[in-house]
C-alpha positions as CSV (number, residue, x, y, z in Angstrom):
1,M,98.4,120.9,104.4
2,P,99.6,117.4,103.4
3,F,97.3,114.4,103.8
4,E,99.4,112.6,106.4
5,E,99.7,115.7,108.5
6,R,95.9,116.2,108.5
7,K,95.4,112.5,109.3
8,S,97.7,112.8,112.3
9,M,95.6,115.6,113.7
10,I,92.6,113.2,114.3
11,E,92.1,112.7,118.0
12,R,90.5,109.3,118.5
13,N,89.8,109.7,122.2
14,N,88.1,113.1,121.9
15,E,84.7,112.8,123.6
16,T,83.4,116.2,122.4
17,V,84.1,116.0,118.7
18,S,83.4,112.7,116.9
19,I,85.9,111.2,114.4
20,S,83.3,111.7,111.7
21,R,83.2,115.5,112.4
22,Q,86.9,115.8,112.8
23,S,87.5,114.1,109.4
24,S,84.9,116.4,107.8
25,L,86.6,119.5,109.3
26,L,90.0,118.3,108.0
27,S,88.6,117.4,104.6
28,L,89.4,113.7,105.0
29,H,87.2,110.7,104.2
30,R,86.4,108.8,107.3
31,S,87.5,105.6,105.7
32,N,91.1,107.0,105.5
33,V,91.1,107.4,109.2
34,Y,90.3,103.7,109.9
35,Y,92.3,102.2,106.9
36,K,95.3,100.1,107.8
37,P,97.3,98.9,104.8
38,S,98.0,95.2,104.7
39,S,101.3,93.7,103.7
40,E,102.0,90.8,101.4
41,S,102.4,87.3,102.9
42,A,105.8,85.6,102.8
43,E,104.3,82.9,100.5
44,N,103.0,85.5,98.0
45,L,106.4,87.3,98.0
46,A,108.2,84.0,97.3
47,I,105.9,83.2,94.4
48,M,106.3,86.7,92.9
49,R,110.1,86.4,93.3
50,F,110.1,83.0,91.6
51,L,108.0,84.3,88.7
52,D,110.3,87.3,88.3
53,E,113.4,85.2,88.2
54,Q,111.8,82.7,85.7
55,Y,110.6,85.6,83.5
56,F,114.1,87.0,83.3
57,E,115.6,83.6,82.4
58,T,112.8,82.8,79.8
59,P,111.0,86.0,78.7
60,F,109.4,84.1,75.8
61,Y,107.3,82.0,78.2
62,G,103.7,83.0,78.2
63,V,101.3,83.2,81.1
64,E,100.1,79.6,80.6
65,R,103.6,78.1,80.7
66,L,104.5,80.2,83.8
67,L,101.3,79.0,85.5
68,A,102.2,75.4,84.6
69,L,105.5,75.8,86.4
70,L,103.7,76.8,89.6
71,V,101.3,73.8,89.6
């Protein structure tokens, strides 16, 4: 059974079987039940886009020169 399917079987409001026990029965780590992935901020995406564009224009720039462009 796929991971996402097993994860969707967890009943958070079940008063008789704890989340810990449910995750154990489904062979899931309890942290996977609570984990919510975070997304990149708009500022970080803009910086990464700038660095990508600059790299394609000047692939011979090193890390230090690219860093100098950001500062």
